[in-house]
C-alpha positions, 0 to 999 in steps of 0.5 A: 541662333546657336545661343538661343539653343543654348540659352534655352538649355539653361532655362531647361536645366534650371527647371529640372533642378527646380523640379529636383528640389521641390521633391525634397533633393537639396543636393544642388545647392550649396552645402551651407544651406543644405547643412543648415536645414533640418530634416522637417524643414527640407520638403518646405524649403526645396519646395519654395527654392525650386519653384523660384529656379523654375520660375527663373528657368520659364523667363529664360526659355521665354526669353530665349524663344521670343528672341529666335522669333525676333531672328526671324520676324526682325520685329524688335517688340518680340526681344523687348517683351522677352527681355522684361518676362527675363528680368521679371522672372529673375528677380521673382525667382530670386526673390522667393529662393532667397525669401525661403533661404532666409526663413530657413537658413536666417540668411542668405549666406 
């Protein structure tokens, strides 16, 4: 159960960081990305990377909630659905974030 709480909190942190990025504060990103973004691209870049981070956070939260439900109901379908949501959220969030990095930074590294 404690692991699910930690997982839930990690999801919340991702969402908070995503919201911060969407507001144009990209200070949580690697200095490489911050230094290569022009001032006029800061907001659109932050919005896209922030959206990706929020999607990852939502996937993590859904996974932790469904994992907790599995503990109480002893029905494994919840953990399977939670895992599927987590994988889809991570993949979708990374695709959105990497697409923004490629568009505005001309690369992810």
